[in-house]
N, C-alpha and C positions, 0 to 999 in steps of 0.2 A: 599224658598235657602236652600241649604242643610246644616246645623250645623253643620255636622261632623270631626274633627278639622285636623291640617294638617296634612300629616304622611311626616317624612324623608324621604329624595329620598335613603337614602342609604340604606333604611330600615335592619339597622343593629339590632337595638332595637326590631325588627316589630319580637314579637314569637308567634304571636298569626295568628293560619289559613284564612283567607279571607271567610265573609260569603258566601253565594251559594248565596244568590241572586245578590250579589253583584259579583261574579267570573262570574254568566248568563251577570248578566249586558255586562261586559266586552267581555265575547264570543262576544254578539248580535254584542255592539257594532265595534269589529273587523270584524267582518262578513258581514255587512250588507254594512260599507264602502268599503271594499276592494271590495266585489261581484263589485261595479261600475266599476270595471274595464273590468268588461269581458261581462258585455249584449251583447256588442255589437258581439261580437264572432258566436255567431251560426246564428245570424242576419244578415250578411254579406252579406250570396246567396239574399236576396230579398232586404233588402236597397239599394245594387248598383243598380238594374235596375228601383229601384223607384227613387233613383235622379239623374240618368242618367248618374253613374258615372262607367268604367272598373274595374276590380277583381283588379287592380296596386295602382287606387288611392283609392276606396276601403278599402285597405290595412292598410291604412294609419290610418285608423281610431283607429283598436290596435295597431297600432304604436305608436304615439301622446300620447293616452293615457300612456303608462308603459312609457314613453320614460316623459312624463310631472313626474307620480310616482317618477320614478328617480331624479327628479331634487328635487321634494317637497321633497322625502329622505335625499336627499344631501343638498337641502340650510334653508327648513322647521325646518327638523322634531330635530335637536339638539337642539332645543328652549325647548324642552321639561325640559333640564337641569337649563337651567337659569330662564323660567319662570317655572308658576304653570299652570301642563300640562291639570289641571280641565279645565281651562280658554281655553286652546289652543285650545282641543278636542272640545269645545262648537263650538267656532270662526268658525273651521274648517268643524265641520258640518256642519253651516248655508251657509260656500263657496261651499261645494258639494251640497248642496241640490239646488243650485241659478245655476251649474254649470250642475246639470242634468235637469234639467226645460230648462234651453238652447238649451239644446241637445235636449230634447223628440220638442221644438220650430222652430228648424233652417230651414233656407227657400231655402239652400244649400248646396252643399260640402264642400266650406268653412267658415263658421260658423258653421258646424257642426267639420270639423276640430278644427277647435278654442275651441271649447265647451269641447272635448275630451281631449286635452294638460290641458284645467282648470280640469276636471274630476279627473286626472290623479295629476294632483300639492293639490288636497282639500283632495282625497284618502286618504293619508300621513297619514289622522290623523289612520289608523289603527297601525300604527307605533308610534305612540304615546299610545296607550292602550297597548302593550304587554309590553314596558319596566314598565308601570303603573303596573302590575303584576307584573313583578318580584322583582317591589319594595315591592313590598302588603306583597309578599312569604316568607315566613320565606328560611332559608338558605339550610337545609334539603329537601324541600320541593318545591326548585324552578322548578325541571324540569318539576315536575307533574303540577304546576299550569300554567305554561309556557305555557305544553300541551295539556291543559284545553282551554285554552285562543285561544292556534292555534290552536284547533279542529273547536270551532267557526271560526274563520277564514278562514278557509280552508275549511269548509262547505260553508257560503261563496263564495267563489271563485267557488268550483263546482256546486252550484247547484245554484248557477246568473245564470248560461247557462242554464237547464231544466227552469226556470222559462222564463226567455226570451225567449226561443224556443217557449216554447207554448204560451206567451201571445203576441208575436208577429204573429203567426201564427192565434191565434182570433181574436186581435182587432188591430194589427198592429206594427212597428217595436217604434212610437212614443207614443203609451200604455206605451212602457215600461220602457221608463226615467222619465215618468211624474208620475206614480206610484213609481218608484223607488224616485224621491225628496219627496214625501209625506212620504213617510214612513222614509226616513232622519229626515226629520220635526219630526213626533213626537220621534224617535231616541234622536233628539236634547233634547226635553223638559225632557225626560228621564233621560241623563243625568247629563241635568245639576240640577237636584233632589236629584240623588242617588250618582253619585261620593264624596270620600272625595277631598280636599283640596292636592296636592303636597308640600312642601315644595321645592325653589331651591337650587341647588348644586354648584350652582357657580354666583356670579358677574361680570363676563366675561359680554362684549362687544359680538355686534353680530360677527363685524367683524376678533377678537378675539377669539371668541367663533367658528368660522367655520376654523380661522388656525391654530387653537390647535387639529384643525380632522387630518391634514397633522402630524403634532407629535404623533398622537395611530395611525395611522397605520403605522410610521415609528419605532414604538418603538414595536410593537406587530405581531408577526411573526403568531403566532394564526390566529389574527383577519385577515389579507394576506391571508389567508388556505382559511380560511372559507369564505371569500368573494370568490379569484376564483373558487373554488370548488362547491358555490353555484351558481353563476356567468354561470359556464360552465353547471350545472344542469338547469337551467332557459331558455339553449339556446332551448334546447330538448323540454320541456315540454308546454314553448312558440309558437316554432316551429310546433306543436301538435296541440294545441289547437284553434291556430288561422287560423289552415288550413284543417282544419276535416269539417267543415259547408263546403266549397268550396266540397272538395272533395266528401263530401258524395249525393251533391246536382249532380253533373255533372257525377260519374260512379253509384250510385245508385239510383239516381230522389229520395230523400229522402229530406223532407222539414225542414225547423227550426225546429219546433215541437222534429223531431227526432235523430235531431243533437243537439239539445237543452239534452234530454235524456241522450246522451254518458256522462254528468255530472252529474247524478248518476253512473255511473261503477267510475267517478271519486272519487265519494263524500264517496262510498267503502276504497279507500282509504286514503281520510283524519283519519278515525281509525288509523291511524301509530303515530297519534301528540302523545294522551295521554303516549300509548306503549311506545311510543320508551321517551317521558319524563322521565317512572317511568324506562326504563331501562338504560337510562345516569344515572340517580341519585344513580341505584346501582353495574355498570361495567365501568362508563366513559361513556361521550359522541363518543371519537374518534372512539371507537370499533360501536357503532350504523352509523358513517360518511360512514368507508366504507362498514357496511351493507346495506346502503339504496344505493348506490351511484350504486353497483355490481347490485344490484336487480332493478334499472331503468339500468341502461345499459338490461340486460337481456331483459327486457320486452322489449325496445323498438326492440331490436335487431329480435325480434321472430316474429314482422310482417313481416319482408322479406317474410315468406313465405307464405303470405296471396294470390300472384297471382297462386298458385298450389292449392287452396280449391275454391268449389263452395260459389257461394254470401253469403250463409247464414253462411256458415263455415267461410267467410272471416269477418264477423260483427260478429261474434262470438266472434273469433282471437281478434280484436282491443278492443273490451270490455273487454275481460282477462287481455291484456297488458295496455290498461287504467288505471285498479285497481292494476296492478302490478308496475308502474312506477310512479302515483299516489302514491300509497304508501312507495316507495322510494324514490322519493322527497321529500316529506312532511317528512318522519323521519330523511332524513338527515337533512330540516330545523331545527328544534325542535333540533337536538343536537348542530350544531353551535350555534343556541343562547345558549343553557346551556354554551357553553364555551365563546362566545362575551360578556356575559351577569357576567360571573364571573371574569372579568378581573380587572374590574377598575369599585366599583359599583359608584363613582360621576360623572363617564361620561356614561352611559348607553345608554342618548339617544344617542350622538356622534359616541358611539360602534355601536348601532344601525342600524343606517343612513347608517354608512359605510358598513357595511355589505351589509343592504338591497341596499344600492345605486348599488354595484356587484351585485346584483340578477337581478333587473331589468333594470341594464345595459344589462345583458343575455337575459330577458325579451323582452325585446326593440329589441335584435338584432334575437333573436328567431323570432318575426310575422314578422319581414321583410325580414328575410335570408329563412325563411319556405316559403312566400309569391312568394319570385323571385324565388328558388328552384322548389315547385310548376308547376312554369307556365313552366321551363325550366326542368325537367325531370320529373317530376312527382311527384307520393303518395311516389314511392319506393326512389324517391332521401330526401324526408323530411326526413323519416322515418333512411335514412344512415345521415344523419344531425343529429337528434337525437340520435339516436346510438355511433357517434363520439364523440359528445361532453360528454354523459354521461360516458365514459370508461376513457375522460379527465381528469374528476371529480373525476374518481375513483383513477387516476393517482395521483392526488396531495395529496388526504390522505393517499394513498400506498405509496408514496414516504415521508409521514412526517412520518410513521411507520417502512419506512428503516432507517430511520436518527436517 
C-alpha cells in the first residue's frame, strides 16, 4: 500500500514539480480509462451484422457510452472534492474492468447496450485523474502539467480506435473488450500502489455537493462559456468519429483495421495538448480557445471538397482534416481546463464535472445526430453538421472577446 502522505487539494503549498513516473502514471490512467469510450467506434461495421442489428440500433452503442460518461461526470466526478481521489480512482477502475468484461461477454444487443452505459459511467475515472494533476501541479506550471496528462488522455481516445480496429479484424470485436478489461485490471494495481492520497476539500453531504454545482454554474460566466464552447466542438468531433467506420465501409469497402488506422491521424492532433498548455501559461488560455475553435471549423469545412477528388485523394483529405480538427479541439479543451481549474481550487472536481458534462452531452448528441444525418443526407451532411457546430463554438469565444 502506498505510503505517500496526503496531498492537500488546494495545491497552494505544493511548490515541487511532480515526478516523471507519477506524471506518466496519471497520463496512462487517463488514457486507458477514457479509451474505453471509443473502442466500439471502428467496430460498428462488423458488430452490427454479428449481433443482427441495423445501423440505427448499433449507433446506440457509442451514444449510450457517451451518455453514461456525461451522467457519470455530473453525478460521480464531484465526489473528488469530498473523498480521497485515490480511493475513488481505484474503485471506479474496478467497476470499469467489470463493465468492459460484460461488454465482451454480452449475449445480445440489450446486454451490450446496458454494458455500454456502465462503461461510460465507470470511465469517468479519467475525470478524477485530471483534477488530481491540477492539484499536484505548482500554479505556474498547471497548464503544462494538465496538458501533459491530457496528452495521455487524448492519445487514449485516438489510439483506441487503431487498436480496436486491428484487434477486431484479427480476433473479433469481443476480444477487444476482454483485452481492455485485463489492461484496466493491471492499471488498477499500479494506481493503488503509486498514487498519493488526496485530502478532501469539503465535508458536504452528497446532496449538498451536487446542489452546489448549480451555484457554481450560475456564479461563473467563464465556466458557462467554456462548457458551451467545448460542448459544441464535441458535437462535430463525435459525429465524425462515430460515423467514419460506417462511411468507409459503405463508400470505400474498407474494414475495421482501416477505420481504426484513421485514429493515427487524430493522434497527431494530440500533440496540441502540451503545446496548448504552454501557450496558455504564456499568453493566456482565451487566445488558445479562439485559435483552436477556428482551426476545427476550417478543418471540418474543407472535407466538403472531397467529392471533387479521386478516391485516394479523398482519403488523404480526410486524414489531413482529422489532424487539423483534432489539433484544434484538443488545444481548446486544454485551454478551457486551464481557465476552469483557476476559478476555485477547492471546487476543482465539481468545476471539472460541469465542464465535461457539457462536453460529453455534446459527444452523445454528436454520435446520435451523426448516425441520423449520415442515414438521411450522407457524409456531406455529417461534414456540414461538424462545421456548423464548430463555427458556433468559435462564436461563443469571439463573443467573449467582443464583450
